N, C-alpha and C positions, 0 to 999 in steps of 0.2 A: 168482852175479850176479843182480841184479834187472833184468828186461828187459820192455820194452813190445814186443809183436810186432804188426806191421801185418798184420791177419788178414782175408782175404777169404772163408775157408771153402772155397777151392779145394784141389787136390791138393798144390800146392807149399807154401802157407802152413800147411796142416794137418800135413804131414810135418814142417815146421820146428817147429811147436808141439810135436809129439810128441817130436821129437829134443831140443829144449831142456828139455822137462819131464823126459825121461829123464836128462838131464845134471844134474838137481837144481837147476835155476835157478828162481827165483821169477818168475812170469809174469803179465802183464796183456795180454789180447788186445783189440785196438782195431780195430774195423771202421768203414767210412765209407759213409754214404748220400749220394752226390753226384748223385742223380737218374738213376743208371744203369738202362738197360733191363732188365738182369738183377738187379734188386734182390732177387730171390728168394734170391740168394747169402747175404744177411744173415740170413735165417732159418736157413739151413744153418750159417752161422758160429756163431750163438748156440747152436744145438743141440750142435755139436761141442765148443765151449768148455765148456758146462755138463757134458757127458758126461765130458770130460777133467778136470773139476774146476779149470778155470782161470777166474779172474775175467774178465768180458767187458763191453765197453761199445761202443755204436755212436754215432759222432759224426755229427750231422746237418749236412750241407753242401749240402743241396738247393738253396739259393739260388744256388749257384755255377752250376748247370746253364744258366741263362739267359744267362750272360755268357761261358761257355767252350764251349758246345755246338758251334758251327761246323758242320763236316761230319763230326763223329764219330757213327758209328752207335749208339754207346752212350748218347748224350744227345739226338741229333736223330732223332726217330721217322720223319722223311721220308727218312732215309738207310738203305738196306738193309744188313743184316748180311752180310758176305761169306761165301760158302760154299766148301768145298773146302780143299785144302792151304794152309798159310801161304805167301804170297809177299809180298815187300816192298811191292809196289804195292797189291795187293788189301787187305792187312791194315792199310794206313795208315788205312783207314776206321774201324778199331776204336780208334784212338789217341784218348785223352782228353787234351787239352792240359795238360801239366805235372802230370799226375795224381800221380805218385810224389813229386815235390817238395812238392806240397801236403800229401799224406798224411804224408810223413816230417816235415815241419815241425810239423804238429800232434802227431804221435807224440813227437817230441823235446820239445816244450813240455810234453806230459803226463808224460814221463819226468822232466823237470826238476822239475815240480810234485810228483811222487811221491817225488823223491829217489832215483830208480832209476839204474842204471849205464849202460844201453845201450838201443838200439832195434834190432830185427831185422826184415828183410823178405826175401822169397823170390825175388828176381830170379835168373833162371837163364840159362845160355848159349843156350838155344833162343830166347830173346826178344831177343837182342842185335841181330840184323839188322833187326828191325822196330821195336822200342820203344827210342828213345834214352835214356829214363830207366831202362833196365835194363842199360845198357852199363857196362863197367868204368870208363871215363872219367868217366861221371856219378857212379858210386858213389864213386870216389876224391875227386871234387870235393865231393860232399856230406859225405863223411867229414871232409874238411878244414874245411868250413864249420861242421859240427856241433861240432867240437872247439873252435871259437872263440866259440860263441854264448852261453856261460854261464861263470860263474866256475869251475864244476866241470865237468870234461871228461865229455862223453857219447860213448860209442862207437857206431859203426854196424856191425852184424854182417850179413854177406851170405854165408853159408857155401855157397850154391848157385850163386854167380856163375860158376863154372867147371864146373858140372854140367849135363847135359842132362836132359830130363824123364823119360826112361826110367830114368836112374840115380836120380833122386829117387823115382820110383815103386817101384823095387826097395828103396830104403832105407825107404820108407814101409811096404812089406810086412813088412820085418824088424821094424819098430817096431809092427806091428799097427795101423796107421792105419785107421780105419773109412772106407775109400774110398767106400763106398756112400752115406755122408752128405755127401760133398763135392760142390761144384757148380762146373762149368766153363762151361757153355753161355752164349754171349753173347746168345742170343735170349730167355732167360728161360723162363717157362711153368712147367708142372708136371713136365716131364721133359726130359732133354737131347734136343735136336733131332736130333743125329747127323750134321748136315750142315755146320754152321758151322766156321770154322777151329779154334776151341777144342775142339769136339767131336772133330774129326778128329785133332787133336794128342793129345787125351786117349786115344782108342782106340789110336793108334800107340804111345803110351808104355807102355800095358799090354802090348801085343803084343810090343814090343821087349824089355821087361823080363821077359817070361815070367811075368807075374802075371795071375791071373784078373780080368777086368773085371766088376765087379758092377753096372755102370751100366745103367739103363733108357734106351734110345734110342728115340725115336719112329720114326726111320728106321734100322733095323738094317742095311740093305744099303748105306748111304752110305759 
């Protein structure tokens, strides 16, 4: 198949890229600059895609930040990034309004323009409680809409929707994913903070998977 992958350069989307590449699919990696605090992820995404030999493009959506920022810590610099374990209430501050629908819409349009067969993204079971646009109901609704938006049917692939992050980490290790190049931290900067929810989740995934964590954390005791 010919696939566009929504690619952030994080653990999940990088493992997905390596898995699809190993499956012999023709890939195009598509990232999005939507004004996120952790825009450093885009540098990591490009480096990973280039190393993997996958064509890469970053879509500039920065103009959206001003109209969708709200109380999202990822777009509104006045809102602090939550620290500690993921909880439904604290991590709501990291939600970017309608992010996945926006990115999927653009990715699907790009797939149609390229005459590709499908779009893939790495929504996983660990995100279900916090992020509505990673839940199975959302995925199924988008799958239905995407199948109707063009004369030629475009598929939506979400192979991790029933997997947790430690399972994805274990799969990535088997695929020799360069985890040291991936980026998770929602605070941005030159190294992972070690304290925000995404850093905590990242560390726990490696620990539960029994995979060595190559990440440099500013706070290694968090």
